[in-house]
N, C-alpha and C positions, 0 to 999 in steps of 0.2 A: 459585429465582430464574429468571425467564424470560430476562432479558437482562443481560449484563454492562455493556453500554453502549447507550443509546438517545438519539439526537439527533433533535430535532423542530423543523423549520422554522427552522433557524439562519440568521440574516441578519447581514451585516456590510458596511457600505458604506465604501469608500475613494474618493478622487477619480477614480481610473482603473480600479477593480475592485470587484466586489461578490460576496459570497456570497448566492445567491438561494434561500433557503428550503431549506437542506441538511437532509435527513432520511435516516437509516439506523440499523440496530442490529446488534449482534454478540452472539452467544449462546455459552455455554460449549462448548468443543471446536472452535470455528471458528478458522481462519486466514483473515482477510479481507485481500485486497490492495486498497489504495486507489490507483487509477490515474488518470492524466490527464497531459496534457503539462505541461511547466514553465510555471508561472504560472496553472494552472487553478484553484488554491485548496486544494490538498492540505495544505500546511503551515499556511496560515491556519486551516483547519478544525481541525487537530489542536491548534493553539495556543488556539483558542476553547474546545475541549473541556477543556483543562487550565487555562483561565482565565488564560492568559498574554496573551491579547488579549481585551478586553471586547467581546462581540458586542452588536449593537443590539437583537435580539429573538430569540425561540426558547427552547428548553429543552435541557438536557443532564442525563441521568440515568445514574448509575453504580450498579450493584448495586441497582436499583430505588429509588434515593434521588436527590433533587434535588441536583446538584453544587453549586449556588450556596448551598444551605443546609447542606450536609454536606461541604464541600470538604476539610477536613483529614482527616476520617474516610475519605472515598472515596480520597483520594490515598495513604493508607497501603496500599491494596490495588492500586495501579496502579504499574507500572514504565514510565517515560516517558523517551525520549531523542530529542533533535533530531539532524539529520544531522551537524552539526559539534559535536564535544565539545572545546571549547577553553578552558574555565575552569581557572584555576590551572595553566597548562602546566608550571610548574617544580616542582609538587608530585608526589610519588611516588604510586603506586596505593594503597599502605598509608596514606599521609597523607590522601588523598582519601576513602578508606573511613572513616577515623576521624572526618572531618568529616561525611560523609553519614549515618553510623549514628545520629547524634544526632537526626535527623529522623524516624526510624522506630521505633516501639515494639517491633516484632517482629524487629528486625534481629538476625541470627545471624552473628556473626563467623566461627564455625566453618564455616558453610555458604559464606560468602564465600571463605574459604581453599580449601575443597574445589572451588568453581567455578573459582578461579584455577588450581588444579592441573590440572583437567580441560581448561581452555582454554590451558594453557601460558603463563599470564600471570605475569610476574616482578613481584611486588608492590613491589620496590625500584626499578623503572624509573619515570622521570618520564613524565607524560602526553605531553609533547612528543616523547618518544622512541618512542612507540607508533605502529605502522602504523594505517591506517584500520580494518583488520579487527580489530586488537587493541582499538581504542577501542570498537568495537561489542560485542565480547565483554566488555569491562569494564562497559559499560552493562547488558548482560544479567546479568552476575554480581551487580551491585548489586541488580537487580530480583529475582533468585532469592533473594537473601540476606534480603530482608524479606518473602518469601512472596507476592510480587505475583501476583494472579490474572489480571490483565489487563495485557498489554504493549502499549504504544502507541509505535511506532517510526517515525521519519521517515527514509526512504531508508536503511535499515540496511545494504543491500548495495551501495550506490553506491561505486564506486572500489575494490571488492575484486577480488582475483585470482580465477580460477575455483575454485581449491581452497578458498580461504577462504569464498567464497560458498556452496559446497556444504556446508561445515562448519556455517555459520550456518543454512542451510535444514534440514539434518539436525536441528540443535538445536531449531528451531521445531516440526518434526514430532514430536519426542520430548516437547516440553513440553505438547502438547495431547492426548496419547494417553489420559490418564485422564479427559478431558472435564471437568476442573475448572479449566482455564485457557483463555484465548482470546488471540489475537494480532491486532492491527490494525497493518498497516504500509504506509506509502506507498512507491511505487516507480514508476520508469519502465522497469524491466528486466522485461519481460513474461515472459521465459523462467523467471525465478524463480517466478512465479505458476503457470506450467505445472507446475512440480515440486512445489509445496507448498500452494498456496491451495485452500481449499474454497469460498470465496465471493469475489465481486468487487463493489466499489463504484467506479463510473466517474464522474468529475466533468469537466465541460467548461465553461470560462468561468464558474466559480462555481456551476454548476447540476448536480445529480445527474441523469444520464441512464440509469443502471442501478444497481440494487443487488439482489443475490440470489446464487444458486448460480453457481459458475464454469461448470458444465455447462449451466445454463439460458442463460447469456450466450453461450456458444459455439454452442449449438444454435439460436440466433436468427439465425444468419448462415451463408452458404456462400461459398466462395472459388472464383473462376473464372479459369482461364488459357486464353484463347481464341486458339489459334494460327492460326485462320482470319481473325482480325481482322474479324469480322462487325460492322460498325458499325450495322446495323439493330437490334441488341440493346442499344445503349448506354443507351437510356431505361429498360431493365430492371435496370440496376445501381443500387445505393445510391451507389456511388462507384467510379470506375475510373481507370486510367492507361493511356495508349497508349505502346507501345514500338515499335521498328522492325519487329519480327517477330511481335508479338502484342498483345492487349489483356488486362489482368488487373484484377480488382477484386472487390468484395464485392456479394453479392446476398442477397435474402430467400429463404428456403426455398420460399415460395409461387411463386417464379419459376423454380424448378429445372427443371420440365418443358419450359419454353420453350428452355432451353439444351440439354437432352438431345436434343430434336427436331432441333436444329441440329448434332448430333454433338459437343457440348461437355459434358464430365462435371464438374459442380461437386463440390468436395470440402470436407471439414470444415476450417475455417480454424484457425490458431493465434491466440493472443491478440495477438501483434504485428501480424498482418495485419488483424485486426478494428480495433485501435486506430488504425493508420496510415490505413486507408480511412474509418473513421468521422470522423477528424479532417479528412480531405480533403473529406468530404461536408458537414461543418458549416462549413468555411472556404471551400468552393467548389472546383471542379475546375480552377481557373485555372492556366495555365502562364505562366512568365516569358518575355518576348521578349528574349533576350540578344544 
């Protein structure tokens, strides 16, 4: 199997928003972070992949099979969770498991109980009594219990405290160690991707602007903090912001020497800096007159 998921030229038009030919793939062993600002199209894309939203054109393949023709078979091998888990809030974890297991041929109740013990999940607690982190762990426990090979998760770490987030990220890293699983998760918390992602897919206004290795993405940019506030170099930034005592922003590595010659040392950016300044470049460097 070359790819666990392949999306080709996915399009979906709404009155005020469109997916514009979204294409990317994920292979076994990868943890792919799906990033972009709120409203960029992350959740819409994931819903299209799972056929919760009917897309206008394009193709989705899972495990080398057309999802539209093999939906039930493919979904047996996918663990999927949206950011908000609110169905049947008055039901206990055990009751929800008893309902869910009917949909999966390979559901292993013993594995589910083991996962709940590992995650410190009380199976007698109602869904509405669970914290956000516990709801994420419940979703992952369900996925593991039917031997899901591909996990597709929408904002799984949003709203988690630092300890719970670290536990989830540790779990993600453990899941892909044998290279027989892959994880695709959307997020706006770029520090999570710094810790666990191998690959990045970046969407802006419904359009993919990068998909590939995290290292390749980071290596495509450099970050500058110019304390000399040399405005003659502003045209050499991809995007920048002026502060009272300095100018900082994102540059292309090709422009590195120009800054070095002016006594300014560019450094490797983190994902948050790249995302913030790319969004500024695409939305313009305008400031508000308050």
